[in-house]
C-alpha positions in Angstrom: 0.1 0.2 0.2 3.1 2.4 0.9 3.7 2.3 -3.3 0.7 3.4 -4.6 0.8 6.6 -1.8 3.9 7.2 -3.0 2.8 7.2 -6.1 0.1 8.9 -5.7 2.1 11.8 -3.9 4.7 11.9 -7.4 1.1 12.4 -8.9 1.0 9.1 -11.0 -2.4 7.5 -9.2 -3.1 4.9 -11.3 1.2 3.3 -11.5 1.9 0.5 -10.6 5.0 -0.4 -9.0 6.0 -2.9 -11.9 5.1 -0.4 -14.9 7.4 2.2 -12.7 9.9 -0.3 -12.3 9.4 -1.1 -16.6 9.0 2.0 -17.4 12.7 3.0 -15.6 14.4 0.4 -17.5 13.9 0.4 -20.6 14.8 4.5 -20.2 17.8 3.4 -18.4 19.2 1.2 -21.9 17.5 4.3 -23.5 20.2 6.2 -22.4 23.2 5.1 -23.0 23.3 2.1 -19.7 24.8 -1.3 -19.8 22.0 -4.1 -20.3 24.4 -4.9 -17.4 23.8 -1.8 -15.7 20.7 -2.1 -15.8 20.2 -6.1 -14.9 21.9 -5.4 -11.9 19.8 -2.4 -10.3 16.9 -4.8 -11.4 18.4 -7.3 -9.5 18.1 -10.5 -12.3 20.1 -13.2 -11.5 21.1 -12.8 -15.4 21.6 -10.8 -18.0 19.5 -12.7 -19.9 16.5 -12.4 -18.5 17.3 -8.7 -18.3 18.0 -9.1 -22.3 14.7 -11.4 -23.1 12.5 -8.8 -21.6 14.4 -5.5 -23.2 15.5 -6.7 -25.8 13.7 -5.6 -28.0 13.4 -1.8 -27.6 15.4 0.0 -30.4 16.5 3.3 -30.5 14.3 4.3 -33.2 11.0 2.7 -32.2 11.2 3.5 -28.8 12.0 7.4 -29.7 8.5 7.1 -32.0 6.9 5.4 -28.9 7.9 7.8 -26.9 7.2 11.1 -29.1 3.7 9.6 -29.5 3.1 9.2 -26.4 4.4 13.0 -25.5 2.1 13.9 -28.2 -1.2 12.5 -26.7 -0.2 13.1 -22.9 0.2 16.6 -24.1 -2.5 17.1 -26.1 -0.9 17.0 -29.5 1.7 20.2 -28.7 5.2 17.4 -29.8 3.7 16.4 -33.5 5.1 12.1 -33.9 8.1 11.1 -36.9 6.2 9.4 -39.9 
């Protein structure tokens, strides 16, 4: 229950811990943090687990998805790339 309270205080009342964890890992990878470091931070027992879960994240696809998300969240302020 503390997690929900902390998320609500951060302005994220409907976001669960799993979503925050996945988002943090994805953002770290998109910002060039080595897979091994992300794996260690997440507490995975092997880098293979992290690679299996996040290996599909490519820079181009992620940038496109984030641009679209930003556009949706800001009411169209940032146009999504074609």
